Each structure stands twice: as structure tokens, then as C-alpha cells.
C-alpha positions as CSV (number, residue, x, y, z in Angstrom):
1,M,-40.0,22.7,11.9
2,S,-37.2,23.2,9.4
3,A,-34.1,21.1,9.3
4,Q,-30.9,22.7,10.7
5,K,-28.6,24.0,8.0
6,V,-25.3,22.1,7.9
7,T,-22.3,24.4,7.5
8,I,-18.6,23.7,6.7
9,E,-17.7,24.8,10.2
10,M,-20.1,22.3,11.7
11,I,-18.6,19.5,9.7
12,E,-15.0,20.6,10.6
13,K,-16.0,20.6,14.3
14,N,-18.1,17.4,14.5
15,A,-17.1,15.2,11.5
16,P,-13.9,16.3,10.0
17,E,-13.5,12.8,8.3
18,L,-16.3,13.8,5.9
19,L,-14.1,16.6,4.6
20,E,-11.3,14.1,4.2
21,Y,-13.6,11.8,2.3
22,Y,-14.7,14.7,0.0
23,A,-11.1,15.4,-0.7
24,N,-10.5,11.8,-1.6
25,K,-13.5,11.7,-3.9
26,C,-12.9,15.2,-5.5
27,P,-9.1,16.2,-5.3
28,A,-8.3,19.7,-6.2
29,S,-5.0,18.9,-7.8
30,H,-2.5,16.1,-8.6
31,E,-0.6,17.0,-5.4
32,S,-3.7,16.8,-3.2
33,F,-4.7,13.5,-4.9
34,Y,-1.4,11.8,-4.1
35,S,-1.2,13.3,-0.6
36,S,-4.7,12.2,0.3
37,L,-4.0,8.7,-1.1
38,Y,-0.7,8.2,0.8
39,K,-2.3,9.4,4.0
40,A,-5.1,6.9,3.5
41,L,-2.6,4.1,2.7
42,N,-0.8,5.0,6.0
43,S,-4.2,4.8,7.9
44,I,-4.9,1.5,6.4
45,S,-1.4,0.2,7.2
46,K,-2.0,1.1,10.8
47,K,-5.3,-0.8,10.7
48,A,-3.5,-3.9,9.2
49,Y,-0.8,-3.6,11.9
50,R,-3.5,-3.7,14.7
51,L,-4.9,-6.8,13.0
52,R,-1.6,-8.4,12.2
53,N,-2.3,-11.5,14.2
54,Y,-4.8,-12.3,11.5
55,K,-3.2,-10.5,8.5
56,I,0.0,-12.4,8.8
57,H,-1.8,-15.5,7.6
58,H,-3.4,-13.8,4.7
59,S,-2.4,-14.2,1.0
60,E,-1.2,-11.4,-1.3
61,E,-4.7,-11.4,-2.9
62,E,-6.4,-11.2,0.4
63,L,-4.2,-8.4,1.5
64,A,-4.5,-6.5,-1.7
65,S,-8.3,-6.8,-1.6
66,F,-8.3,-5.6,2.1
67,F,-6.4,-2.4,1.0
68,S,-8.5,-1.8,-2.1
69,G,-11.7,-2.2,-0.1
70,E,-10.6,0.2,2.6
71,L,-9.7,2.7,0.0
72,E,-13.2,2.3,-1.5
73,R,-14.7,2.9,2.1
74,M,-12.8,6.1,2.1
75,L,-14.4,7.2,-1.2
76,F,-11.4,6.5,-3.5
77,N,-12.4,5.0,-6.9
78,S,-10.3,1.7,-6.3
79,E,-10.2,-1.3,-8.5
80,R,-8.6,-4.8,-8.3
81,E,-6.7,-6.5,-11.1
82,G,-7.5,-3.9,-13.8
83,D,-5.8,-4.7,-17.2
84,R,-3.0,-2.2,-18.1
85,T,-1.0,-4.5,-20.4
86,G,-1.0,-6.8,-17.3
87,H,-3.3,-7.0,-14.3
88,V,-2.4,-4.5,-11.7
89,D,-3.1,-5.4,-8.1
90,I,-4.7,-2.0,-7.2
91,I,-5.7,0.8,-9.5
92,V,-7.0,4.1,-8.0
93,R,-8.6,6.5,-10.4
94,T,-9.7,10.1,-10.3
95,N,-10.5,13.1,-12.5
96,I,-9.0,16.5,-12.1
97,D,-10.1,19.3,-14.4
98,D,-11.4,16.7,-17.0
99,E,-8.0,14.9,-16.9
100,D,-8.2,11.2,-15.9
101,I,-5.5,10.2,-13.4
102,E,-4.6,6.7,-12.3
103,W,-2.3,5.4,-9.7
104,Y,-1.1,1.8,-9.8
105,G,-0.2,-0.2,-6.7
106,E,1.8,-3.5,-7.1
107,C,1.6,-5.7,-4.1
108,K,4.2,-8.2,-2.9
109,I,4.6,-10.2,0.3
110,L,8.0,-10.4,2.0
111,A,7.6,-13.7,3.7
112,L,9.6,-15.1,6.8
113,D,11.7,-17.0,4.2
114,G,11.4,-14.4,1.4
115,S,14.0,-12.1,0.0
116,N,14.4,-8.7,-1.8
117,W,14.3,-10.7,-5.0
118,D,10.6,-11.2,-4.4
119,I,10.0,-7.5,-4.1
120,H,12.1,-6.8,-7.1
121,Q,9.8,-9.0,-9.3
122,G,7.0,-6.6,-8.3
123,Y,9.0,-3.6,-9.1
124,L,9.8,-5.0,-12.6
125,Q,6.2,-5.8,-13.1
126,L,5.2,-2.2,-12.3
127,T,8.0,-0.5,-14.3
128,T,8.3,-2.7,-17.3
129,R,5.0,-4.6,-17.8
130,Y,2.3,-2.2,-17.1
131,S,1.4,0.9,-19.2
132,F,2.3,3.3,-16.5
133,A,4.1,6.2,-18.0
134,E,0.8,8.3,-18.7
135,Y,0.6,9.1,-15.0
136,G,3.2,10.7,-12.7
137,E,3.3,8.4,-9.7
138,H,2.8,4.7,-8.7
139,G,3.7,2.6,-5.9
140,I,5.0,-0.8,-4.5
141,I,3.1,-2.1,-1.4
142,V,5.2,-4.6,0.5
143,F,3.3,-6.8,3.1
144,N,6.2,-7.4,5.4
145,K,5.9,-10.6,7.4
146,K,9.5,-10.4,8.7
147,D,10.5,-8.5,11.9
148,K,12.0,-5.1,12.1
149,A,10.1,-3.5,9.2
150,K,12.2,-0.2,9.2
151,F,15.3,-2.3,8.8
152,R,13.7,-4.2,5.8
153,V,12.9,-0.9,4.2
154,S,16.7,0.1,4.4
155,E,17.7,-3.4,3.1
156,W,15.3,-3.1,0.2
157,W,16.8,0.3,-0.7
158,D,20.3,-1.0,-0.7
159,Y,19.2,-4.0,-2.9
160,L,17.3,-1.8,-5.3
161,K,19.9,0.9,-5.8
162,D,22.5,-1.8,-6.8
163,K,20.0,-3.7,-9.1
164,E,18.7,-0.6,-10.9
165,S,21.9,1.7,-10.6
166,L,19.8,4.3,-8.6
167,K,21.7,7.3,-7.2
168,S,19.3,8.6,-4.6
169,K,15.9,8.3,-2.9
170,K,13.5,10.7,-1.3
171,N,12.1,10.1,2.2
172,C,8.3,10.2,2.7
173,E,7.0,12.7,5.1
174,I,3.9,10.6,5.8
175,S,5.5,7.4,6.8
176,E,8.9,6.3,8.1
177,L,8.2,2.9,6.3
178,A,8.1,4.5,2.9
179,F,10.4,6.3,0.4
180,F,10.4,7.5,-3.2
181,T,12.5,6.7,-6.2
182,E,12.5,7.8,-9.8
183,C,12.2,5.4,-12.7
184,E,12.6,6.1,-16.5
185,D,10.0,4.3,-18.6
186,E,11.8,2.3,-21.2
187,C,9.0,2.8,-23.8
188,T,8.5,6.6,-23.5
189,G,11.7,7.8,-21.7
190,I,9.4,9.6,-19.3
191,N,10.5,9.8,-15.6
192,I,8.0,8.4,-13.1
193,N,8.0,8.5,-9.2
194,I,7.7,5.3,-7.4
195,R,6.7,5.1,-3.8
196,H,7.8,2.1,-1.8
197,L,5.6,1.3,1.2
198,F,6.2,-1.5,3.8
199,I,3.2,-2.8,5.8
200,P,4.4,-4.3,9.2
201,L,2.7,-7.6,9.7
202,F,5.3,-9.6,11.7
203,Y,3.5,-11.4,14.7
204,A,5.3,-13.7,17.0
205,P,4.2,-13.2,20.7
206,K,6.4,-14.8,23.3
207,D,4.2,-14.7,26.4
208,K,3.3,-18.0,28.0
209,S,-0.3,-18.2,26.9
210,A,0.6,-17.4,23.3
211,V,3.3,-20.1,23.2
212,K,1.0,-22.7,24.7
213,S,-1.8,-21.8,22.2
214,K,0.7,-22.2,19.3
215,Q,1.8,-25.6,20.7
216,N,-1.8,-26.8,21.0
217,K,-2.5,-25.8,17.4
218,V,0.5,-27.6,16.1
219,S,-0.5,-30.8,18.1
220,K,-4.1,-30.5,16.8
221,D,-2.8,-30.1,13.1
222,Q,-0.6,-33.2,13.5
223,N,-3.4,-35.2,14.9
224,Q,-5.6,-34.2,12.0
225,D,-2.9,-35.3,9.5
226,C,-2.8,-38.8,11.0
């Protein structure tokens, strides 16, 4: 008995994610590569949001590894801490018509007691330390542990435009928690697009059982310190 022939129509109907994974692995153009990558990051962001009761306690390294690992699972060629005149948190590589393309993602945590100064340090790393001008787009990934992520995005833009004398930004069609700016590389004079993405990780449940659980944990920790 011969095996059933698998067609594109069958995959589209029964397992459309396989076509998405193929597009991730073998993009047809620069535009499709960036579009697939940003859709994937949006999907991973939603997963992190669903797990934020755990993720809010994770370090920058742990969160960056989570995102890189999820990208690999989606068949992107993702690497952690690659050296590009500095160690980039996440590098995603592909090849289009024999041209190598790389996207750099610099990760920063916006902690409860943090500020936009912390994010700006990541922006400066991406735009002044790394050899990033060979490729058209890169990104900042902000793990936002404060409340009201959408408001934090607006605050960050206000801070950034003053610090870097930026005139405008471009909204992202994939996520309300992302936008694009343009940056001129000081070394080459080439303009590069930077995508700023916030990941909502704030978690502070106020129901009775959650508050009691937190109080018990604090009491246990204090007893262990004694």
C-alpha cells in the first residue's frame, strides 16, 4: 500500500504552521524575513505574557535565552551572545539569494525600579558598539516588568526622541507595543531601521489567595534568614 501523497493544499488545511516554519527557514525576500521574524516575536511575547507569573522573576539572560530558544523552535537560525564587536544578546541569521542577512536583538529589562536610562544603554550598545550597518534592520527587546506596558512604550519614545533628537517614529502593524525609528550609523553614515518591542511581564495579583500566598512566602524567607 503506497503512502498518501502530501500536497500544499493538505498542509494549508491541516498544518498551516508548517508553511510558516518553512517561510521562517527559507524567506523569499528581505521583507518576508523581517515580517516573519516580527510575527514570531509577537507570538513569543504572548507566550511570555501567559507565563508572566514565572517570567517576571527571570533575569535578562534567562529571558533572552527563552526568546532565542523559541525562535529556534520556529526554525529561525538564532544565536545567543554572538560576537559582532561586542556580544549581541540575540542574532538571527538567514540567507536570501546567496546574501547573508543578520538581525541583532539587544535585550533590556525595565524593572519596577528601573528607568528609560536603562533601555537607552541597550539602544547605545546596539547602535554604537556592534557592527550593525551591514544589515537593514535590528531591534531592541524590552522586558517590561512595570505596569501599563503601552504607556511605557509612549514614555520610552518621548525619552528617546529627546535624547537622540529624533523627528518621527513609525508604528508597527504587528504589535501595539512596538514601533520603528531610524538611526544613522556613525561609522558608515548608513541609515538603519530599529524596532523597539516591549514584552509585558508585570504581575501583581490582588485577589485574597494571591496576597496570602505572597505574605506566607515573605514570612518563610524571613525565617530562613534568621
